[in-house]
C-alpha positions as CSV (number, residue, x, y, z in Angstrom):
1,M,-51.8,-3.4,-17.8
2,D,-53.9,-4.1,-20.9
3,L,-56.8,-2.3,-19.3
4,V,-54.5,0.8,-18.6
5,A,-53.2,0.8,-22.2
6,A,-56.8,0.8,-23.5
7,A,-57.9,3.5,-21.2
8,A,-54.9,5.7,-22.2
9,G,-55.0,4.9,-25.9
10,V,-51.4,3.7,-25.9
11,S,-49.5,0.5,-26.3
12,R,-48.8,-1.9,-23.5
13,A,-45.1,-1.2,-24.0
14,T,-45.7,2.5,-23.4
15,V,-47.5,1.8,-20.1
16,S,-44.5,-0.4,-19.0
17,R,-42.1,2.4,-19.9
18,V,-44.1,4.9,-17.7
19,I,-44.4,2.5,-14.8
20,N,-40.7,1.8,-14.9
21,G,-39.7,5.5,-15.0
22,A,-38.2,5.5,-18.6
23,A,-37.1,8.9,-19.7
24,N,-38.1,8.6,-23.4
25,V,-41.8,9.2,-22.9
26,A,-43.5,12.5,-23.8
27,P,-44.9,14.4,-20.9
28,E,-48.5,14.3,-22.4
29,I,-48.3,10.5,-22.9
30,R,-46.9,10.1,-19.3
31,D,-49.9,12.2,-17.9
32,A,-52.4,10.2,-19.9
33,V,-51.1,6.9,-18.6
34,Q,-51.0,8.2,-15.0
35,R,-54.6,9.3,-15.3
36,A,-55.5,5.9,-16.8
37,I,-53.8,4.1,-13.8
38,T,-55.7,6.2,-11.4
39,R,-59.1,5.6,-13.1
40,T,-58.6,1.8,-13.5
41,G,-57.0,1.4,-10.0
42,Y,-54.2,-0.5,-11.5
43,V,-51.4,-1.6,-9.0
44,P,-48.1,-2.5,-10.7
45,N,-46.6,-6.0,-10.0
46,V,-43.6,-5.0,-7.8
47,A,-41.8,-8.3,-8.4
48,A,-42.2,-8.1,-12.2
49,R,-41.2,-4.5,-12.1
50,S,-38.0,-5.4,-10.2
51,L,-37.1,-8.0,-12.9
52,V,-37.2,-5.3,-15.5
53,T,-35.6,-2.5,-13.6
54,R,-33.2,-4.7,-11.6
55,R,-34.0,-2.7,-8.6
56,S,-35.6,-3.5,-5.2
57,N,-36.6,0.1,-4.6
58,S,-35.2,-0.4,-1.0
59,V,-32.0,0.9,0.7
60,A,-30.6,-0.3,4.0
61,L,-29.7,1.9,6.9
62,V,-27.0,-0.2,8.5
63,I,-26.1,0.8,12.1
64,S,-22.8,-0.7,12.9
65,E,-21.8,-0.7,16.6
66,P,-18.8,-2.3,18.4
67,D,-19.1,-5.6,20.1
68,R,-22.2,-5.8,22.4
69,P,-22.1,-7.3,25.9
70,D,-25.6,-8.7,25.2
71,D,-28.5,-8.2,22.7
72,H,-30.6,-6.2,25.2
73,S,-28.1,-3.4,25.7
74,F,-27.2,-3.2,22.1
75,L,-30.8,-3.0,20.9
76,N,-31.7,-0.6,23.7
77,R,-29.0,1.8,22.6
78,I,-30.0,1.6,18.9
79,F,-33.8,2.2,19.6
80,T,-33.6,4.7,22.4
81,D,-30.7,7.0,21.4
82,P,-32.4,10.0,19.8
83,Y,-29.6,10.2,17.3
84,F,-30.6,7.1,15.5
85,G,-34.3,8.1,15.4
86,R,-33.4,11.4,13.9
87,V,-31.4,9.7,11.2
88,T,-34.2,7.3,10.3
89,A,-36.7,10.2,10.1
90,G,-34.6,12.3,8.0
91,A,-33.6,9.5,5.5
92,T,-37.2,8.2,5.3
93,G,-38.5,11.7,4.5
94,A,-36.0,12.1,1.7
95,L,-36.5,8.7,0.2
96,R,-40.3,8.7,0.1
97,P,-40.6,11.0,-3.0
98,H,-38.4,8.5,-4.8
99,D,-40.7,5.6,-3.9
100,V,-37.7,4.0,-2.1
101,H,-38.2,2.2,1.2
102,L,-35.7,2.1,4.2
103,V,-34.7,-1.1,5.9
104,V,-33.0,-0.7,9.3
105,V,-30.2,-3.2,9.8
106,P,-28.4,-3.0,13.2
107,T,-25.3,-5.0,13.5
108,D,-22.0,-5.6,15.4
109,S,-18.8,-7.3,14.3
110,A,-20.2,-10.7,15.2
111,D,-23.0,-10.2,12.6
112,H,-21.0,-8.5,9.8
113,H,-20.9,-11.7,7.7
114,Q,-24.6,-11.9,7.8
115,V,-25.0,-8.3,6.7
116,V,-22.6,-8.7,3.9
117,R,-24.4,-11.8,2.7
118,Y,-27.7,-9.9,2.9
119,L,-26.4,-7.0,0.8
120,R,-24.7,-9.3,-1.7
121,Q,-28.0,-11.1,-2.4
122,G,-29.4,-7.9,-3.9
123,H,-32.2,-7.2,-1.3
124,V,-31.4,-3.5,-1.5
125,D,-30.1,-1.0,-4.1
126,G,-27.7,0.8,-1.7
127,V,-26.6,1.4,1.9
128,L,-26.7,4.3,4.2
129,L,-24.0,3.3,6.8
130,I,-23.6,4.6,10.3
131,S,-20.2,3.4,11.4
132,S,-18.4,5.5,13.9
133,H,-15.6,3.4,15.2
134,G,-12.3,3.7,13.5
135,D,-11.4,0.0,13.4
136,D,-14.8,-1.0,12.0
137,P,-14.1,-3.2,8.9
138,L,-17.7,-2.9,7.6
139,P,-17.3,0.2,5.5
140,G,-14.5,-1.5,3.5
141,Q,-16.5,-4.7,3.2
142,V,-19.5,-2.9,1.9
143,L,-17.4,-0.9,-0.7
144,A,-15.8,-4.2,-1.9
145,L,-19.3,-5.4,-2.9
146,G,-19.6,-2.6,-5.3
147,I,-22.9,-1.5,-3.9
148,P,-23.6,2.2,-3.8
149,A,-23.0,3.5,-0.2
150,V,-22.9,6.8,1.7
151,L,-21.4,7.1,5.2
152,S,-22.8,9.2,8.1
153,A,-19.4,10.6,9.0
154,R,-15.9,11.2,7.6
155,P,-14.3,7.7,7.2
156,P,-11.4,7.2,9.4
157,G,-9.2,5.6,6.7
158,P,-8.6,6.2,3.0
159,L,-11.9,5.0,1.6
160,S,-13.2,6.4,-1.6
161,V,-16.8,6.9,-0.5
162,S,-19.4,9.7,-0.2
163,Y,-20.1,10.9,3.3
164,V,-22.0,13.6,5.2
165,D,-20.7,15.0,8.5
166,V,-20.9,18.1,10.7
167,D,-17.9,20.2,11.5
168,Q,-17.1,18.5,14.8
169,R,-14.1,20.6,15.8
170,L,-16.0,23.8,15.1
171,G,-18.9,22.6,17.2
172,A,-16.7,22.0,20.2
173,Q,-15.0,25.4,19.7
174,L,-18.4,27.1,19.7
175,A,-19.1,25.3,23.1
176,A,-15.8,26.5,24.5
177,Q,-16.4,30.1,23.3
178,H,-20.0,30.1,24.8
179,L,-18.6,29.0,28.2
180,L,-15.8,31.6,28.2
181,D,-18.2,34.3,27.1
182,R,-20.5,33.7,30.2
183,G,-17.5,34.0,32.4
184,C,-16.4,30.3,33.1
185,R,-12.6,29.9,33.7
186,R,-12.3,26.5,35.4
187,L,-13.5,24.3,32.5
188,A,-13.6,20.5,32.0
189,T,-15.1,18.2,29.4
190,I,-16.7,14.7,29.1
191,S,-15.6,13.4,25.7
192,G,-17.0,10.6,23.6
193,P,-15.1,7.5,23.0
194,L,-11.8,8.5,21.5
195,D,-11.8,5.6,18.8
196,I,-14.7,7.4,17.2
197,P,-13.6,10.3,15.1
198,A,-16.3,12.5,16.4
199,G,-15.3,11.9,19.9
200,A,-11.7,12.7,19.3
201,E,-12.4,15.8,17.1
202,R,-14.8,17.3,19.6
203,L,-12.2,16.8,22.4
204,D,-9.5,18.3,20.3
205,G,-11.6,21.3,19.2
206,F,-12.6,22.1,22.8
207,R,-9.0,21.9,24.1
208,S,-7.5,23.7,21.2
209,Y,-9.8,26.7,21.4
210,L,-9.2,27.0,25.2
211,A,-5.4,26.7,24.7
212,G,-5.6,29.6,22.3
213,H,-7.3,31.7,25.0
214,G,-4.9,31.0,27.8
215,L,-6.3,27.7,29.2
216,P,-3.9,25.0,28.1
217,E,-4.8,22.5,30.8
218,V,-8.3,21.2,30.6
219,P,-9.4,18.1,32.6
220,A,-11.2,15.5,30.5
221,V,-12.9,12.1,31.2
222,V,-13.8,9.8,28.4
223,G,-17.5,8.9,28.2
224,D,-19.5,6.4,26.2
225,F,-22.4,8.5,24.8
226,T,-24.9,7.2,27.4
227,R,-26.7,8.9,30.3
228,A,-25.0,6.5,32.8
229,G,-21.7,7.2,31.3
230,G,-22.2,11.0,31.5
231,E,-23.2,10.7,35.2
232,A,-20.3,8.6,36.2
233,A,-17.9,10.8,34.4
234,A,-19.3,14.0,35.9
235,H,-19.0,12.5,39.5
236,R,-15.4,11.7,38.7
237,L,-14.6,15.2,37.4
238,L,-16.3,16.9,40.3
239,A,-14.4,14.7,42.8
240,E,-11.0,15.6,41.2
241,H,-11.9,19.2,40.4
242,P,-14.5,20.4,42.8
243,D,-14.0,24.1,41.8
244,L,-14.9,23.5,38.1
245,D,-17.5,26.1,36.8
246,G,-18.0,25.1,33.2
247,L,-18.6,21.6,31.6
248,F,-18.7,20.7,27.9
249,V,-20.3,17.3,27.4
250,A,-19.9,15.6,24.0
251,S,-23.5,14.4,23.7
252,D,-26.8,15.4,25.1
253,L,-27.5,12.0,26.5
254,M,-24.3,12.2,28.5
255,A,-25.0,15.8,29.4
256,E,-28.4,14.7,30.9
257,G,-26.6,12.2,33.2
258,A,-23.9,14.9,33.9
259,L,-26.6,17.4,35.0
260,R,-28.0,14.8,37.4
261,A,-24.6,14.3,39.0
262,V,-23.9,18.0,39.4
263,Q,-27.2,18.6,41.1
264,D,-26.9,15.5,43.2
265,L,-23.7,17.1,44.6
266,G,-25.5,20.2,45.6
267,R,-24.1,22.4,42.7
268,R,-26.5,24.9,41.1
269,V,-26.8,24.9,37.3
270,P,-25.9,27.2,35.7
271,D,-24.9,29.6,38.6
272,Q,-22.2,27.4,39.9
273,V,-21.6,25.0,37.0
274,A,-22.6,25.7,33.5
275,V,-23.2,22.8,31.2
276,V,-23.2,22.7,27.4
277,G,-24.1,19.5,25.4
278,F,-23.7,18.4,21.7
279,D,-26.5,17.3,19.3
280,D,-29.6,19.4,20.1
281,S,-31.6,16.1,20.4
282,S,-34.9,15.5,22.3
283,A,-32.7,14.8,25.4
284,A,-31.7,18.4,25.5
285,L,-35.3,19.5,26.2
286,E,-35.9,16.6,28.7
287,C,-32.9,18.0,30.8
288,R,-33.6,20.1,33.9
289,P,-32.8,22.8,33.4
290,P,-33.2,22.6,29.5
291,L,-29.8,22.1,28.0
292,T,-27.7,24.7,26.1
293,T,-26.2,22.5,23.3
294,V,-24.4,22.5,20.0
295,R,-26.8,21.7,17.3
296,Q,-26.0,19.3,14.5
297,P,-28.9,19.2,12.0
298,V,-29.1,15.4,12.0
299,E,-32.4,15.2,10.0
300,E,-31.0,17.4,7.2
301,M,-27.8,15.4,7.3
302,A,-29.6,12.2,6.9
303,A,-31.7,13.6,4.1
304,E,-28.6,14.6,2.3
305,M,-27.1,11.1,2.8
306,A,-30.3,9.7,1.2
307,E,-30.1,12.1,-1.8
308,L,-26.5,11.4,-2.3
309,L,-27.2,7.6,-2.3
310,I,-30.1,8.0,-4.8
311,A,-27.7,9.9,-7.1
312,H,-25.1,7.1,-6.8
313,I,-27.8,4.4,-7.6
314,D,-29.0,6.4,-10.6
315,E,-25.6,7.2,-11.9
316,P,-23.2,4.2,-11.4
317,G,-19.6,5.4,-11.4
318,R,-20.4,8.8,-10.0
319,L,-17.4,10.3,-8.1
320,P,-17.6,10.3,-4.3
321,R,-18.7,13.6,-2.6
322,S,-18.5,15.0,0.9
323,V,-21.0,17.3,2.5
324,I,-20.1,19.2,5.7
325,F,-22.8,20.9,7.7
326,Q,-22.1,23.8,10.1
327,P,-23.0,23.5,13.8
328,T,-24.6,26.2,15.9
329,V,-25.1,26.9,19.6
330,V,-28.7,26.7,20.9
331,V,-28.8,28.6,24.2
332,R,-31.2,27.5,26.8
333,E,-30.9,27.5,30.6
334,S,-28.0,25.3,31.5
335,A,-25.4,27.8,30.3
């Protein structure tokens, strides 16, 4: 640091203020120090800097899932579901300009105590929390620590916390409208798990829109947001309602499995059965035919979560804020 101070013609304390992002430094002085750092090749001591700023320059992306039957299936879902990859990409891109790193922490209820201990020890400055199940205690446990946090969806209970979500009901209504507009009249849906707010809201939005258009009875099977779950649910629906001509599936992964089931049963898509998914993930393009789907802008939503979290870290006591994104229908070949 002394070498940088000499090269910039300033004091060692001024160099320290620039490195630590202090606001009370004139722009021309800051520029001179930055040029000196570049010329000298100086690399700040991260550990020493953390002692001064009391920050780790890291945040945790905590992915909280319900109890898992085994580690393999749990981790397979976390690392193969396109949704989690999109969240990670969006958050990382937003954090990079702030020089903040993302630490991915998958967990279930059996490991919550370990996650809480990790957070309490100050390894990260804040938490981006993906917690979708309504009875998950982890959001409340994180808030009780007093650590800045932002949720990836509307909290199911009365928690005072910032969150980012998409208008789930509207997305399902757009799917219903699209299927009606293309002439479908015998409609059904494969929902997500109903203990997840998104699963319940998508089902309610789809059914309420159709009820308002003269279709009060809409068959539904509850799925689990996996390809296999979508395939099994579609087989069940078609066995019970062989004349259905329109299907809304509450995630693209489930829709991929549902398409396989529809085609295995000899039904043409979209001529005999039109299929609409939800997410607009990479799975939608892997479907055959390519999937018409409701787009939620996951990368943009994750970036907004990251920016909200940085704001809470920089301004302790900042009031919680909610940001709701608007869905759109992406028309491809399945409907």
